[in-house]
N, C-alpha and C positions, 0 to 999 in steps of 0.2 A: 783047797789044794789042787783038786782035779781041774778046776776052772783056770787057775793060774798056770798050771803046766800045759794045758791045752792052748792058752793064749801065747805062751812062749814058743811052743812048737809051731804054731801058725805063723808067728813073726819070722821064725827061722826059715820056714818054707818059702815065704814071700821074698826074703832076702836072697835065698838060693835061686829062685826064679829070675829075679832081677839081674843077678850076676850072670846067669846063663844067657839071658837075652842080650846083655851087654857084650858077651863074647861073640854071639852070633850076629851082632850088629842090627838087631831088630827092635831097638828101643824106640819109643814113640818120638816122632820128629818134633823139633823145637818150633814154637809158633813163629810165623813169618814176621820179620822185623822190617819196618819201613826203611827203605834206602834213603840216606840223607841227601837232601836237595841242597846243593851249595848256595843257592840263591835265597833259601827260606829265611836266613838270618836277617837279611835286609828287607825282604818283601813284607814279612809279618809286622815289623815295627813301623815301617814307612806307611803301610796301608792303614794302620790304626791312627797314626798322626794325621794323614791326609783326610781320612774320613771325619775325624773330629773337627778339622778346619772347615771341611765342606758343609757339615751340618751345624757348625757353630755350637758345639756341645760343651758341656761342663762336666768334669769328673776327673778320674785318674786312670792312667794306664799302668798296670803292674807287669813288670818284666822279670820272670824267673829264669835263672840260669845257674846250674851246678849248685843248687841249694841256696842261692842268694836271691834276694828280692830288691828290685829297684823300682822307683815310682816316678812317673811324669804327671804332674798336676796341671790340668787345663781348665781355663775359664773362658767361656764364650769363644771357643775355637782357638785360643792363644795359650801358649805355654807360659806359666808364671813361676814354676818351681820344679826342680829335679832333685830327688833324694836318692843317693847312691848308697848301697850297702858298704859300710866301711871295712868289711872283712875281706873284700876282694883286692888283690894286688894290682890287677890290670887297670882299675879305675881309681885307685887311691890317690894318685897324684893330681886328679882333676877336682878334688874337693874344694880347693880354693879358687878354681877357675870360674868363669862365667856360666850362667845357666845354659847358654847355647853350647858351649864347649862340652859340658857334661852330657847334654842330650845327644850331641854328635858321637861322643865316645860310646854310647850304648849300642851303636851299630857295629862295634867291634866284638860283641858277644858272639861266641861260636854257634850256639843253638838256643836262642831265647824262646820262652813260652809267654805269649803276650795275651793279656786279658784286659778288657775295658769295663770300668764300673761307672755308671751314671751317678752324678752328684750335683744337682742343681744349686745346692746351698754353698758350694765352694766359693770363697772370696779371693779375688785376684790381688796380687801384690802390685807394687809400682812397676816392676819390670815385666814387659810382655814380649814374648818371642814368637815370631811367625813360624808355625810348623813347616811351612813350605821351604823356608831357607834351611831348616834343620834337615829335612828330607833330602834336599839337593846336596848339601854338604856331606851328610852321613853316607848316602849311597855312593856318591862320587869318590869319597875317601876309601871305599872298599872296592876300588877298581881291580884289585888283585883277584876277585872272584869271577870277573866277567871275561872268561875265555871266549874270544870272538867267534870261533867256529861253532862251538856248542850253543852259544847264544843265538847266532843266526838261525840255527835249526829249530829253536824254540819260540822265536817271535812269530805269532800266528798271522802276520800280514806280509805282503810282498814288498810294499813300499810305504813311505810316510811323507806327509806334507803338513806344513804349518802355515796358517793364515797370517797375513801381514799384521792384523790387529792383535793377534796373540803374541807375535814377536815383540811388539811394542810393550805389551804387558809384562813380558819376561825380562825386559831390559832393566827393570828396577831391582832385580835380584843380583847378587854378587857373582856374575859369570865372568870368566876370564875372556880376553880378547879372542882366543882361539875357539872357545865354546860359543861365543856370540857369532863368530864368523860361520861356524857350522850351522847354527840355528837359522841364520839369515839365508844360507844357501839352500835351505829346505822349503823355500817359497814355491818350488815346483815339486811334483811327486818324484821321489828319489828311491831307487831300490835299496833294500837293507844292506847288501854287501858293499855297495858304493858308499853308504854312510859310514860303515865301520872301517873300511880300508882306504878310501880314496878322498877323504874330506879334510885332511890336515891334522886331525887329532890322532893320538896313539889309539890303536883299536880297542884296547880294554877301557880306556878313558871314554871313548865315544859310546861303547856299549853301556857303561855305567850311566852316562848322561841320558841315553834313550830310555833305560829302565826307570830312572828317577822321574823323568817327565811323564812317562806312562802312568806311574803310580799316582801322580798328581792330576791325572785325567786330561792331559793335553790332547791326546788322540782318542777321546772317548767315543767318537763316532765310528772309528775304524778298528781301534785296539782297546779291548776292555781293560780298565785300570787294574793293575796288579796281576793280570793274566800272563803267565809265562809257563805254558804247559810243557811237560816232558813228552807228551804224546801229541805232537802237532797234527798228525793226520786225523785224530779223533775230533779235534776242534774243527778242522776243515770240513769233515763229513757232516757234522751236526749243523754247521752253518749252511751247507748246501741243502740239507734236508729241511731246514727252517725256511729257505727260499722257495721250496716246493719244486725243485728240479726233477727231471725224469730220472729213471733208474740208471741210464747210461752215464749221464753227467755226474750222478751221485758217486759212481764207482771210478769216475775219471777216465772213461774210455769213449771211443767214437761209436756212433750208432751203427756204422758199417764195419764193426769189428769181426774178427774171426774167433772161433772157439778157443784157440790156444791163447790169444790175448786176454780173453775173459777169464780163463782159468788161472793164468799167471798173475793177473791183477788181484783176483779174489784171494789167491793163496798168499800173496805178499801182504795184503791187508789183514788177513787172519793171523799171520805171524806177528804183526804189530799190535793187534787189538785183542787177541784172545785173552780171557780172564786168567787162564792158567799161567800166562807169562807176565802178569802184573801183580804178583803177590807182594812185591816190595814197595808198591806205590802207596800214596795216601788214599784215603777213602774217596775223596772228591775225584781224583784222577782215575781211580779204578772204576768208579761209577760212570764217569764220562766215557771211558774206553768201552765199558760194557754196553752202554746205550749205542755207541757207534758201531760196535760189533754186530748187535742185533739189527741195526739199520742196514748195514752192508749185507748181511746174510739174507734179509728179506728182499733186497733189490736183486741179489744174485738169483734167488729162487724164482722170482717173477720173470726175469729174463730167460732163464732156462725153460720155464713153463711155456712162455710164448714161442720160443724157438722149437719146442717139440710139436706145437700145433701147426706151425708153418713150414716144417721141414719138407723139402721137395724130394721126389724120387730121383735118385741118381743111378743111371745105368750107363754102360759103355757101348752096348750093341745097338744096332739100328732099331731092332724090334722094341726096345725099351722106350723109344720115343712115344710109342702109342700108349704107354702106361701113364704118361703125364696128363692125367685128366683130373677134373675137379670132382671129388666124391661127395657131391651135395645133391640131395634129391631135388629134381626139377619142380618148381612151384607152378601149379596150374594157373593159367592166365585168368585174371579177374574180368568181369563184364566190362569195366572201364577200358581195359587194354584191348579187348575184342572190339568195342565200339570205335576206338581210335583207329585200329587197323582196318575196320570195315569202311570208315570214311576215307582213309587214304586209298583203299582199293577202288572206291567209287570215283575219287578224283582222278585216278590214273586210268579209268575206263574199264577196269576189271570187275564188272557187275556180278559175275558168277562167284568170284571169291568174296565179294562184299556180302552177297546173300548168305553164303555159307557161314561167314563170321557172325552175321547178324542173328542167324538161327541159333548158333552156339551161344551167343551172348544172352538170348532170351531164356535159355535154360539155366542161367546163373542168377536168376531173380534180380533184374535191374530195378532201379528206382522208377516210380510211375512216370516222371517227367521225361525220362530217357527211353522208356518202353515204346512210346509212339514213334520216336526217331528210329529205333531198330525195326519197327514194323514197316516204316517207309522204305528203309534200305532193303528189307526182305521182299517188298512188292516192286522193286525197281526192275525195269525191263532189260533184257540182255541186248 
């Protein structure tokens, strides 16, 4: 009885404490929730399909969304079956359509969770669909996601270029005439804003095309496949650090900078990269920003340390000009320096100075072969 009454009273006390904390607004904060990336729905599925094609893998891709599971079965890098969950209304009307149509419809899922399972024993059916065409059609069909201004800020390169050989390879896919005209115009390096706004296609359509080709690895040498970072500055900083640039170029400032420019640049980078401002990002993006933040901080501290060592004395009066001296202890001349000066003095006819220098050099323990030469200079007649 006593134990039961004590437990009840303890529970009542805890409930009272929780109510008081709620009134005061000091309840424990909710865990940080990752901010939804509008491009994640197409990047995750298209990356899985393109990687299976690139590695010629066999297995299945499971796509979970709102409690429903869909499957894409792959053999030797080609799609041979798509199984849709028949409980979903959004995809129910595609059950009787072709395998390619059902695979493309999977890109309409709002937030899919994609997992890959290796299965080398899977047997392909007669129909085989190239994942490349599915990725192209699926991503371009979601052009409503690709707002051109935000997309231009997230592409981690300044310009893009396609080789002529790759353009010929792309012509076998079902591109429209406008899309092919855009690709053919990229035989020279073209800035990203010009591709999105000034190349004939609607900007969202052009942005979806660029992302689809990136996922397929078209610009693998310049733009990592599937990389569309929300923190573009972090990617740029880590690429500079990988190239081994100096601290000034790492921060994006000139070596002849002033202190105000350094402080302004460092403060701006901290606002973008500080871990406390990235609690809603994914783990990969937060890790990338954290590494870039530590890299920037290290470069800033090294620049400040060097500036403190080389800071000059600044005065306004004339007497202060005398204070601009080098505070380094004078190093005593070595016997080699004294021998050289003595020979120069002899050549100029100043034998008195030559003898004085030779005598001073003999006191610095010269080497035996040069000792005789110093004695000759010491015995020289005035």
